[in-house]
C-alpha positions in Angstrom: -15.4 29.3 17.2 -13.5 31.7 19.4 -10.3 29.9 19.9 -8.9 32.4 22.4 -11.1 31.1 25.3 -9.3 27.8 25.3 -5.7 28.8 24.2 -4.6 31.9 26.0 -4.2 30.2 29.4 -2.0 27.5 28.0 0.4 29.9 26.4 1.1 31.2 29.9 2.6 27.9 31.1 5.4 28.0 28.6 7.0 30.9 30.5 6.9 29.1 33.9 8.9 26.0 33.2 12.4 27.5 33.1 13.7 27.7 36.7 17.1 26.4 35.9 17.7 27.7 32.4 20.9 26.2 30.9 23.9 28.0 29.4 23.8 26.0 26.2 26.9 25.3 24.1 27.9 28.1 21.8 28.2 26.6 18.3 30.3 28.0 15.5 33.7 29.0 17.0 36.6 29.0 14.6 38.5 25.7 14.6 42.1 26.9 14.3 44.5 26.6 17.2 44.8 29.5 19.6 47.9 31.6 19.4 50.1 31.5 22.4 50.2 34.7 24.4 53.5 35.7 25.9 52.2 38.5 28.1 54.0 41.1 30.2 52.2 42.4 33.3 51.4 45.6 31.3 50.1 43.6 28.4 47.9 41.5 30.6 46.4 44.6 32.3 45.6 46.1 28.9 43.9 42.8 27.9 41.9 42.7 31.2 40.9 46.3 30.8 39.6 45.5 27.3 37.6 42.6 28.6 36.1 44.7 31.4 35.2 47.5 29.0 33.2 45.1 26.7 31.7 43.4 29.7 30.5 46.6 31.4 29.0 47.9 28.1 27.0 44.7 27.6 25.9 44.5 31.3 24.3 47.9 30.9 22.7 47.1 27.6 21.2 43.9 29.0 19.8 45.6 32.0 21.9 43.7 34.5 21.9 45.6 37.8 25.1 44.0 39.2 27.6 41.2 38.7 31.0 39.9 39.7 33.7 38.3 37.6 36.8 36.3 38.5 39.4 35.0 36.0 42.0 32.4 36.9 45.1 31.7 34.8 47.9 29.3 35.7 46.5 28.8 39.2 46.5 32.6 39.9 43.6 35.0 40.2 44.4 37.6 37.5 41.1 39.5 37.7 38.4 39.8 40.4 35.9 42.6 40.6 32.3 43.6 41.3 30.4 45.7 38.8 27.1 47.5 39.3 24.8 47.1 42.3 23.8 44.2 44.6 21.0 46.4 45.9 19.7 48.3 42.9 17.2 50.4 44.8 19.8 51.7 47.3 22.6 51.7 44.8 24.9 49.5 47.0 27.9 48.2 45.0 28.7 44.5 44.3 32.1 43.3 45.8 34.1 40.2 45.1 32.6 38.7 48.3 29.0 39.3 47.4 27.1 36.0 47.4 24.9 35.3 44.3 22.9 32.1 43.5 24.8 30.0 41.0 21.8 27.9 40.0 22.5 24.9 37.8 26.3 25.4 38.1 25.5 23.4 41.3 25.2 20.3 39.2 29.0 19.9 38.9 29.3 19.8 42.7 26.6 17.1 42.9 28.3 15.0 40.2 31.6 15.4 42.1 30.0 14.2 45.3 28.8 11.1 43.5 32.3 10.4 42.0 33.8 10.8 45.5 31.4 8.2 46.7 32.4 5.9 43.8 36.1 6.3 44.9 35.1 5.2 48.4 33.4 2.1 47.0 30.0 3.2 48.2 28.4 3.6 44.7 28.7 2.6 41.1 27.7 4.8 38.2 26.4 1.7 36.4 24.0 0.7 39.2 20.3 1.1 38.9 19.0 4.1 41.0 16.5 1.7 42.5 19.3 0.0 44.4 19.6 3.2 46.5 16.1 4.7 46.1 13.5 1.9 46.0 10.7 4.3 45.1 12.6 5.5 42.0 10.8 4.7 38.7 10.4 5.9 35.1 7.1 5.8 33.3 8.5 3.5 30.6 9.3 -0.2 31.2 12.4 -0.3 29.0 13.9 2.9 30.5 12.9 2.0 34.0 14.8 -1.4 33.6 18.0 0.0 32.1 18.5 3.5 33.5 21.7 3.9 35.6 23.1 6.5 38.1 25.3 7.8 35.3 22.2 8.6 33.2 20.8 10.7 36.0 23.8 13.1 35.7 24.2 13.4 31.9 20.6 14.2 30.9 20.0 10.9 29.0 16.8 9.7 30.8 14.4 10.6 27.9 12.4 12.8 30.3 11.5 16.4 29.4 11.9 19.2 32.0 9.6 18.2 34.8 10.1 21.5 36.6 6.5 22.6 37.4 6.0 20.5 40.5 9.5 21.5 41.6 8.9 25.3 41.5 5.7 25.1 43.5 7.5 24.4 46.7 4.8 22.0 47.9 6.4 18.6 47.7 9.2 16.8 49.5 12.4 15.7 47.7 11.1 12.1 47.5 7.7 13.2 46.2 9.3 15.3 43.5 11.4 12.3 42.3 8.2 10.3 42.3 6.4 13.0 40.2 9.2 12.7 37.6 8.3 9.0 37.6 4.7 9.8 36.7 5.8 11.9 33.6 5.8 10.3 30.2 9.3 10.3 28.6 9.6 12.1 25.2 12.6 10.0 24.0 14.2 6.6 24.6 17.0 6.1 27.1 20.3 7.8 25.8 18.4 8.6 22.5 18.4 12.3 22.9 19.9 15.0 25.2 17.0 16.2 27.4 18.0 18.6 30.2 16.5 17.3 33.5 16.7 18.8 36.9 14.9 16.2 39.0 17.3 13.4 37.9 20.1 15.4 39.4 18.0 15.8 42.6 17.8 12.0 42.6 21.6 11.7 42.2 22.1 14.0 45.2 19.7 11.9 47.2 21.6 8.7 46.3 24.8 10.4 47.6 23.0 11.2 50.8 21.8 7.6 51.1 25.3 6.0 50.6 27.1 8.6 52.7 24.5 8.3 55.5 24.3 12.1 55.7 22.3 14.8 53.9 23.7 16.2 50.6 23.5 19.6 52.3 26.0 18.4 54.9 28.3 16.5 52.6 28.9 19.4 50.2 30.2 22.0 52.8 32.2 19.4 54.8 33.8 17.4 52.0 34.1 20.0 49.2 33.7 23.6 50.5 36.0 23.1 53.5 39.0 21.5 51.8 38.8 24.1 48.9 38.7 27.0 51.4 35.2 28.1 50.2 34.2 29.8 53.4 31.7 32.2 51.9 29.3 29.8 50.2 25.9 28.6 51.2 23.3 26.0 50.3 19.9 27.8 50.6 18.5 31.3 50.2 17.7 31.4 53.9 21.4 30.8 54.6 22.5 33.5 52.1 20.2 36.1 53.6 22.1 35.7 56.9 25.5 36.6 55.5 26.9 40.1 55.6 27.3 40.6 51.8 24.7 39.2 49.5 22.8 40.3 46.4 19.1 40.7 45.7 17.8 39.2 42.5 16.1 41.1 39.7 14.5 40.9 36.3 14.7 43.5 33.6 11.7 44.3 31.4 12.9 45.2 27.9 9.5 46.6 27.0 9.0 48.9 29.9 12.8 49.4 30.7 12.0 48.7 34.3 14.1 46.7 36.8 12.0 44.6 39.2 13.3 42.9 42.4 12.2 39.3 42.6 11.5 37.4 45.8 14.0 34.7 46.7 12.9 31.3 45.7 13.6 28.5 48.2 14.5 25.3 46.3 15.6 23.3 49.3 13.8 20.2 48.1 15.7 20.1 44.8 18.9 21.4 46.2 21.3 19.1 44.3 20.0 20.5 41.0 20.8 24.1 41.8 20.8 25.6 45.3 24.4 26.7 45.9 25.2 30.4 46.5 28.7 31.7 46.3 31.0 34.7 45.7 33.6 35.4 43.0 36.4 34.9 45.6 35.1 31.5 46.7 34.4 30.4 43.1 38.0 31.2 42.2 38.9 28.2 44.5 36.5 26.0 42.6 38.2 27.1 39.3 41.6 26.3 40.7 40.5 22.9 41.9 39.0 21.9 38.5 41.9 23.3 36.5 44.4 21.4 38.7 42.8 18.1 37.8 40.7 17.7 41.0 43.5 18.4 43.5 43.8 20.9 46.3 47.4 22.0 47.2 48.6 18.9 45.4 46.3 16.5 47.2 43.5 14.8 45.2 40.0 15.2 46.3 38.8 12.8 43.6 40.7 10.0 41.8 42.2 10.6 38.4 39.8 8.0 36.9 36.8 9.7 38.4 38.0 13.2 37.4 38.2 11.9 33.8 34.6 10.5 34.1 33.5 13.9 35.4 34.9 15.9 32.4 34.6 13.5 29.5 31.7 13.3 27.0 28.9 11.1 28.4 26.0 12.2 26.2 26.1 13.7 22.7 24.3 17.0 22.3 25.2 17.8 18.6 28.1 18.9 16.5 31.2 19.1 18.8 29.1 19.6 21.9 28.5 17.0 24.6 27.6 16.7 28.2 29.8 15.2 30.8 28.7 14.7 34.4 27.5 18.1 35.5 29.5 19.9 32.7 28.8 21.0 29.1 31.7 20.1 26.9 32.5 22.0 23.7 35.3 23.4 21.6 36.8 26.9 21.0 39.5 27.1 18.4 40.2 23.4 18.8 40.5 23.7 22.6 38.2 21.8 25.0 35.9 24.1 26.9 34.3 22.8 30.2 31.4 25.0 31.3 28.0 25.1 33.0 25.6 28.0 33.5 22.8 28.5 36.0 19.6 30.4 36.1 17.2 30.9 39.0 14.7 33.6 39.8 16.8 36.8 39.7 20.2 35.3 39.2 22.3 34.0 36.3 25.8 32.5 36.4 28.4 30.8 34.3 31.5 28.7 35.2 33.7 28.2 32.2 37.3 26.8 31.7 39.8 25.8 29.1 41.8 23.2 31.2 44.6 22.8 28.6 45.4 26.5 29.0 44.8 26.6 32.8 42.3 29.4 32.1 38.8 29.8 33.6 36.3 32.4 34.8 33.2 32.6 36.9 30.5 35.2 36.1 27.8 35.9 38.7 24.9 38.2 37.9 21.7 39.3 39.6 19.2 39.1 36.7 17.2 36.3 35.4 18.0 34.6 32.1 20.8 36.8 30.8 22.6 35.9 27.6 25.8 37.5 28.9 27.6 34.2 29.8 27.6 32.9 26.3 28.9 36.2 24.9 31.6 36.4 27.6 33.3 33.2 26.8 34.9 34.2 23.5 35.6 37.7 24.9 37.6 36.2 27.8 39.3 33.4 25.7 40.3 35.9 22.9 41.2 38.6 25.4 43.6 36.3 27.4 44.8 33.8 24.8 44.6 35.7 21.5 43.2 34.0 18.4 44.4 32.7 15.1 42.1 32.8 12.1 42.3 30.8 8.9 44.3 33.6 7.4 47.2 32.9 9.9 46.4 36.0 11.9 43.6 37.5 14.0 43.7 40.6 11.8 42.4 41.0 8.3 45.0 42.3 5.7 44.5 45.9 4.8 43.9 45.1 1.2 41.1 42.7 2.2 39.5 45.4 4.4 39.8 47.9 1.6 37.6 45.6 -0.6 34.8 45.9 1.9 35.1 49.5 3.2 32.8 52.1 1.8 29.3 53.5 1.9 26.2 51.3 1.5 22.6 52.4 0.9 20.0 51.4 3.5 17.0 52.3 1.4 14.3 51.0 3.8 15.7 53.2 6.6 16.3 56.2 4.2 19.9 56.6 5.0 23.4 55.5 4.1 25.8 53.6 6.4 29.6 53.5 6.2 32.2 50.8 6.8 35.5 52.4 7.9 38.9 51.0 8.5 40.0 51.9 12.1 43.6 50.6 12.6 43.5 46.8 12.4 39.8 46.4 12.3 36.6 47.8 10.7 33.6 49.6 12.1 30.1 50.0 10.9 28.9 53.6 11.2 25.2 54.4 11.4 24.1 58.0 11.5 23.2 59.1 15.1 24.6 55.9 16.6 28.0 54.9 18.1 30.3 53.1 15.8 30.0 49.3 15.9 33.2 47.2 15.7 32.9 44.4 13.2 33.9 41.2 14.9 34.8 38.5 12.4 32.9 35.2 12.7 33.5 33.8 9.1 35.6 34.8 6.1 33.3 37.8 5.2 30.8 37.7 8.0 30.9 39.8 11.2 28.8 40.4 14.3 28.3 44.0 15.5 30.3 44.5 18.6 28.3 46.6 21.1 25.0 45.8 19.4 22.3 43.6 21.0 22.2 39.9 20.1 21.2 39.0 16.5 22.9 41.8 14.6 25.5 40.8 12.0 26.6 41.8 8.5 27.9 39.7 5.6 29.8 41.1 2.6 29.1 39.6 -0.8 30.4 38.3 -3.1 32.9 36.1 -1.2 35.8 37.2 -3.4 36.9 40.6 -4.8 35.3 43.9 -4.1 32.1 43.8 -2.0 29.0 44.9 -3.9 26.5 44.7 -1.0 26.0 44.0 2.7 23.5 41.5 3.9 22.3 43.1 7.3 20.9 40.6 9.8 18.8 41.9 12.7 16.0 40.5 14.9 13.4 42.8 13.4 14.2 41.8 9.8 17.0 41.3 7.3 18.0 43.7 4.6 20.3 43.9 1.6 22.3 47.1 1.4 23.9 47.8 -2.1 27.3 49.5 -2.2 27.5 53.2 -3.3 30.0 53.6 -6.1 32.5 56.4 -6.3 30.3 58.3 -8.8 27.4 58.3 -6.3 25.4 55.6 -8.1 24.2 52.5 -6.3 25.6 49.2 -7.4 23.5 46.4 -8.7 22.6 43.8 -6.1 24.6 40.6 -7.0 23.9 37.0 -6.2 26.9 35.7 -4.2 29.3 34.0 -6.5 27.0 34.3 -9.5 25.9 36.6 -12.2 22.4 36.6 -13.7 19.2 35.1 -12.2 19.1 33.6 -8.7 19.8 29.9 -9.0 17.7 29.2 -6.0 14.6 29.8 -8.1 15.0 26.3 -9.5 14.3 24.9 -6.0 10.9 26.5 -5.5 8.4 23.9 -4.4 7.3 21.5 -1.6 9.6 19.0 0.0 8.5 16.0 2.1 10.6 14.4 4.9 10.7 10.8 5.9 8.9 11.5 9.2 5.9 13.2 7.6 7.2 16.7 8.1 7.3 19.0 5.1 9.1 22.3 4.2 8.8 24.6 1.3 11.1 26.8 -0.8 9.1 29.8 -2.0 9.4 33.5 -3.1 8.9 35.5 0.1 8.8 39.2 -0.6 11.0 38.9 -3.6 13.5 36.6 -1.9 13.8 32.8 -2.5 13.5 31.4 1.0 13.3 28.2 2.9 10.0 28.1 4.9 9.9 25.8 7.9 6.5 25.6 9.7 6.5 27.7 12.8 9.7 29.6 11.9 10.7 32.7 10.1 11.6 32.4 6.4 15.3 31.9 5.7 16.6 33.5 2.5 18.8 31.2 0.5 22.2 32.6 -0.6 24.3 30.5 -2.9 27.8 29.7 -1.5 28.8 27.2 -4.2 26.8 25.3 -6.7 24.0 23.4 -4.9 25.1 24.7 -1.5 23.3 27.6 0.2 23.6 29.5 3.4 20.3 30.4 5.2 20.8 33.7 7.0 20.3 34.7 9.8 21.3 31.2 10.8 25.0 30.7 11.5 27.3 29.4 8.8 27.2 25.9 10.3 23.6 25.7 9.0 22.5 25.7 5.4 20.9 23.8 2.6 22.4 21.3 0.2 20.7 20.3 -3.1 20.6 16.6 -4.0 20.2 15.5 -7.6 19.7 12.3 -9.7 22.4 10.8 -11.8 21.2 12.9 -14.8 21.3 16.2 -12.8 17.6 16.6 -12.1 16.4 18.0 -8.8 15.9 15.2 -6.3 15.6 16.9 -3.0 17.4 18.9 -0.3 19.3 18.3 2.9 19.0 20.7 5.8 22.6 21.0 7.0 23.0 21.5 10.8 25.6 20.6 13.5 23.3 17.9 15.0 23.1 16.0 11.6 21.6 16.6 8.2 17.9 16.1 7.6 16.8 14.9 4.1 13.6 16.0 2.2 12.4 14.7 -1.1 11.2 17.1 -3.8 7.4 16.9 -4.0 6.8 19.3 -6.9 5.5 22.8 -7.2 2.2 23.2 -5.4 -0.3 25.6 -6.7 -1.6 28.2 -4.2 -5.0 27.4 -2.7 -7.8 28.8 -4.9 -9.6 30.4 -2.1 -9.3 33.9 -0.6 -9.0 34.7 3.1 -12.5 36.4 2.9 -14.0 33.3 1.3 -12.4 31.0 3.8 -13.4 33.2 6.8 -17.1 33.1 5.6 -16.9 29.3 5.5 -15.2 29.1 8.9 -17.9 31.3 10.5 -20.7 29.3 8.9 -19.1 26.0 10.0 -18.7 27.3 13.6 -22.4 28.1 13.9 -22.9 31.3 11.9 -22.6 35.0 12.8 -26.2 35.2 14.0 -25.7 32.5 16.6 -22.4 34.0 17.8 -23.9 37.5 18.2 -26.5 35.9 20.5 -23.8 35.1 22.9 -22.3 37.7 25.3 -20.4 35.6 27.9 -19.1 32.1 28.5 -18.0 30.2 31.6 -16.1 26.9 30.9 -14.7 24.3 33.3 -11.8 22.1 32.3 -9.4 19.4 33.3 -5.8 19.1 32.1 -3.0 16.6 32.1 0.5 17.9 31.7 1.5 14.4 30.7 5.3 15.1 30.3 5.4 16.9 33.7 3.6 14.3 35.9 1.1 17.1 36.9 -2.6 17.4 36.4 -5.0 20.3 36.9 -8.5 21.8 36.7 -10.0 25.2 36.4 -12.5 27.8 35.2 -12.3 30.2 32.2 -14.5 33.3 32.1 -15.1 35.3 28.9 -17.2 38.4 28.5 -17.9 40.4 25.4 -16.4 42.4 23.9 -12.9 41.5 25.3 -12.6 40.4 28.9 -11.2 37.1 30.1 -10.0 35.5 33.3 -8.8 32.0 34.3 -8.6 30.3 37.7 -6.4 27.1 37.8 -5.5 24.5 40.4 -2.6 22.1 39.8 -2.2 18.7 41.4 0.5 16.0 41.7 0.4 12.7 43.6 -3.2 13.6 44.5 -2.2 16.8 46.3 -3.0 20.4 45.3 0.4 22.0 44.6 -0.4 25.4 43.0 -3.1 27.9 42.2 -3.1 30.4 39.4 -5.1 33.4 38.2 -4.8 35.5 35.1 -7.0 38.2 33.6 -7.5 40.8 30.9 -9.9 43.6 31.7 -10.2 45.1 28.2 -7.2 47.3 28.3 -4.6 45.5 30.5 -4.0 42.5 32.6 -1.8 40.4 34.8 -1.1 36.8 35.9 -0.3 35.4 39.3 0.6 31.9 40.4 1.2 30.8 43.9 4.8 30.0 43.0 5.7 33.2 41.1 5.4 37.0 41.5 2.7 39.0 39.8 3.4 39.6 36.1 1.9 42.5 34.2 1.3 42.1 30.5 3.4 44.5 28.4 4.8 44.9 24.8 3.9 42.2 22.3 2.7 39.9 25.1 0.0 42.5 25.9 -0.9 42.8 22.3 -1.3 39.1 21.9 -3.4 38.8 25.0 -5.6 41.6 23.7 -6.2 39.8 20.4 -7.0 36.6 22.2 -9.5 38.2 24.4 -11.7 39.4 21.5 -15.0 37.5 22.0 -16.0 37.9 18.4 -12.6 37.8 16.7 -13.7 34.9 14.5 -16.3 36.9 12.8 -14.1 39.5 11.0 -10.4 38.7 10.5 -9.9 42.1 8.8 -10.7 44.0 12.0 -8.0 42.4 14.1 -5.2 41.8 11.6 -3.1 43.8 9.3 -2.8 40.9 6.9 -4.6 37.5 6.6 -3.5 35.2 3.8 -4.3 31.6 2.8 -0.7 30.5 2.0 -0.9 26.8 1.5 -2.5 23.4 2.2 -1.1 20.8 4.5 -2.3 17.8 6.5 -3.0 17.8 10.2 -3.6 14.3 11.5 -4.2 13.0 8.0 -6.8 15.7 7.3 -6.2 18.2 4.5 -6.2 21.8 5.8 -5.9 25.4 4.5 -2.9 27.1 6.0 -3.6 30.6 7.0 -1.1 33.3 8.1 -2.3 35.9 10.5 -0.2 39.1 10.9 -1.5 41.6 13.5 -0.6 45.3 13.6 1.4 45.0 16.8 1.2 41.5 18.1 3.0 38.3 17.1 2.5 36.6 13.7 1.1 33.0 13.8 -0.3 30.3 11.5 -3.5 28.3 11.7 -4.8 25.2 9.9 -8.4 24.9 8.9 -10.0 21.7 7.6 -10.8 21.8 3.9 -13.9 19.6 4.7 -15.3 20.8 7.9 -13.7 24.3 7.9 -13.0 24.0 11.6 -9.7 25.0 13.2 -7.4 22.0 13.7 -4.0 23.5 14.6 -2.4 26.7 15.7 1.4 27.3 15.4 2.9 30.3 17.1 5.5 31.8 19.5 5.0 33.5 22.8 7.3 36.5 23.3 8.8 37.5 26.6 9.3 41.0 28.0 12.2 39.9 30.2 14.4 38.1 27.7 15.1 37.9 23.9 13.7 34.3 23.9 10.5 33.5 22.0 8.7 30.3 23.2 7.4 28.2 20.2 4.2 26.2 20.7 1.6 24.2 18.8 -2.0 23.7 19.8 -4.2 21.0 18.1 -8.0 21.1 18.4 -10.5 18.2 18.3 -13.7 16.8 19.7 -15.9 19.7 18.4 -19.3 19.9 20.0 -22.4 22.0 19.4 -23.1 24.3 22.4 -26.0 26.8 22.0 -25.7 26.8 18.2 -21.9 27.3 18.0 -19.2 24.6 17.7 -16.4 24.5 20.3 -13.4 22.1 20.7 -13.6 20.1 23.8 -10.1 18.8 23.6 -6.9 20.7 22.9 -3.2 19.6 23.1 -0.7 22.4 23.7 2.9 21.2 22.8 6.1 23.1 23.5 9.7 22.2 24.0 9.7 23.3 27.7 6.6 21.6 28.9 5.9 18.8 26.4 2.1 18.1 25.9 -0.6 19.7 27.9 -3.9 17.8 27.2 -7.0 19.8 28.1 -10.5 18.5 28.2 -13.5 20.9 28.5 -16.0 19.5 31.0 -18.8 22.1 30.8 -19.7 25.3 28.9 -22.4 27.8 29.9 -23.3 30.8 27.8 -24.8 34.2 28.6 -24.0 33.8 32.3 -23.9 37.0 34.3 -20.2 37.7 35.1 -19.4 40.7 37.4 -16.5 42.9 36.2 -14.6 42.3 39.5 -13.9 38.8 38.2 -11.5 40.5 35.8 -9.2 41.9 38.5 -6.2 40.5 40.3 -7.3 38.2 43.2 -5.3 37.2 46.2 -4.7 33.4 46.6 
C-alpha cells in the first residue's frame, strides 16, 4: 500500500488552522519576590538601552522586518520607539504611530465591552447565549444546556479551534457562529482550556444585540474615544486608509526570504481579533488597565467588573489561568496580565504587571513570532530587577569559578569555554559571538543571543562542574570538562558515582487511560520515550526523582515504589498535574527485522508484481472535519514515479466555502487555497513531500530511508502491531504501526515542520477499511488527528488505476 496518496493532503491542513495564534503563558519563572528598583533618570535610560539592544538583536535573528514597542511605568510612557521597517521592500521605517494588526489582543476589548454592558444592566455573564442569540447552539446537549456568556470569553466551551470556516471569508458572522455549533466538542464544559475564536465572536455579537448597535460602532465610541485612542481602526480596509500603517510579512527560515502577505479581511469575526493600532495609542490602553479601568480618574467599568475581567476564570495549568480576554500568570511571585495576537503578517503582545504599574505593548509585522514571550522577562527584569534564591540576581564569584573552564565538544571536534565576564558568565564557541549565560535554575542557563531551545546545565549540582549538558533543537550533547593537565574529565551522573541509577527503570509503563510509555537505552542514554515525541534523557536530581532535558525543570519523572522498595511505576511530573504509569515489565524487542517485516507488508498489500503493474492512480474522496463543522470532497492524482496533485472543495452549512490545490512535480511543488497565498515547499517540508510522492516507496524501505527499525510492539484499536521507526536522510522522522496479523498499516505518528516558524505540528493518522483494488490493498477510511484541527475523517469513494494523467495536472492552477 502506498500510504502517501491518502496522507499528504491531510498534513497540509494542520498549517492552516492558526489564524489567531495565542501568546501562551510562559512557565518556569523564578518564584522569589522582585527587587525594588530605585532608579535615577540615568539608570532608567541605561536599563531601557539594554532592553532595546536585546530586543533589536532578537528582531533581526527572527527575521522580523519591523516592530514598535511602548513601555509604561507609573502612568508614564518611559519608552516608545519604532524599529526596522513598515515597508520592507522600500525600507520605510516604523514610527510610534505606525498601525499594526493586534490580532487576538482584541479579545480583551470585547470582554470589556461585555462587562460595560453588565454594568448597565443589559447583560449577565451567567445568562445563556441563547437568550440573546436564539440560533446559538453547541453540538452536545449537556454543554448546550449549561453554557453561559462567561464561558464564551474564557475558552471553557469544550470546542477545539473551529477556525477553518472563519478564514475562508465566505460566511456571515451568524453563519460562522452556527458552524461552530455543528462542530463536535472535544471536551466537556469547563473541563479543559480550549482556545476558541468563534465563541468570542458570539460574545461580541451579544454585545451588539443588547447595545442595539454593531460591535464595530461600540468599540470606537465607548472605548477608543474616552481613552484618546485616535489612531486605531477595526478592519484592514480602514487601516489601509491611514497615513502611517505597516504591511505584513512572513520570514522563511529555510530560504531566508521575507515575503509580503496580503491583508486578510476578518470583518465577520471582528470581536475575536480585528483591531489595528499603534504604539502611541496602545500606551493609552496600558494606562487604562494599569489604573484599574479608569480614565483621568473616571471609571469606564465598575470595580466589580474590572475584577471579573482580570481574575482567573478558567484554569490552564500550573500557575496559569485565563480571565476574560486575558492570560493570567506569575513572574517572580507577581501577577502578569497579558494577551498576544497573531494574524497573517502580524504578531503582537500586550503584557502588564499591575502591582508594579508596569506594562508594555509589542507590535510586529511578521506572522507567528516567538518574540513576545521572550520579551516579557527581558522587560520585567530590565525595569524591576530580579532576586534569585541566592538573595541576589548575581551568582557569587566562587560559584562561577566552579563552572568556568574549557569543555570538550567531541561531536563538533572543538572545545568551548565558559568565561567569567564581570558579574556574569559567557559561553564562547570558536568562530561565534560570545553567548551570555542567563540563569533559569540553580545550575541551568539559557544562551542569551542564541535562537530558542539552546541551554546549558552544569553537573553535578554541587561542587566543581565536571560536565556541561548542552541542549539544542538539533540534538543534545554532554561536554566533559577539560582538566588543568589537558586531560578530559570522566562524565559523571549528577549527584551519583558509579552506574546510572536510571537503568533500573528500563521497561514498559501502562497508564490508566490505555496510553503507554517506555524507558529505554537510546544511543547509550537512558531515556523516557513517549509515542510521537523525541526521547528525553533521564538525569537523576535526587533519589527517585529525575529531570528530563530538554524539558524545563518544572517537568520530570518521579519513581513510585512498593512498601518493600520494589519498582511500582512512575509519575510524569508537569505543571498541569502528574500522570501515573504502572510498571509493566521489560519487554523483549520484536523478533523480526525491518527487511522481514517489509517483505510481509508488501505481500499483504498485494505483492510487488501487482504494484509494478500500476503506474497511476486517480482517487475521489469525501471528508468530515468533525471538530471544525466543515466537510469537503476532492480528487487525488498520483503518477509514477513521484508526481502527485490534489484538488479539494470545502463546504459548511451546505455552501462551498473554499477550494484548494497542491502538487509535487517530481522535484518541487506548491500549495494554494482560496483563503491563503501560494506556498512553495522548502526545507524539511519539501523533503517530506518528496518522500510521500514516491509511488513505489512501499516496495523498498532501504531506498528512501537512512534507517528503518522495528522498535517495539503496541496495540492500535485493540490490535497488536509492530512499531517501526523511519528515519530519512533529510526529511522528518516518523513512526508507523503495522498489524502483527494482517501486516497492514494501522497508524502513522509524525510531525509536520514549518519553514516560517520553529513550531512542529504533531499529527496521527489511523487507517482502516482496507479493500482490494486491482490486486493491491488500499485503506478507504483514514482519520487524521491533530491538536489544531481535531479529527479529519476521510472516506475514499472511488479508485482508478493506470489512468492517463497529463503532466500539466502537476502544476499550479488558478482557482
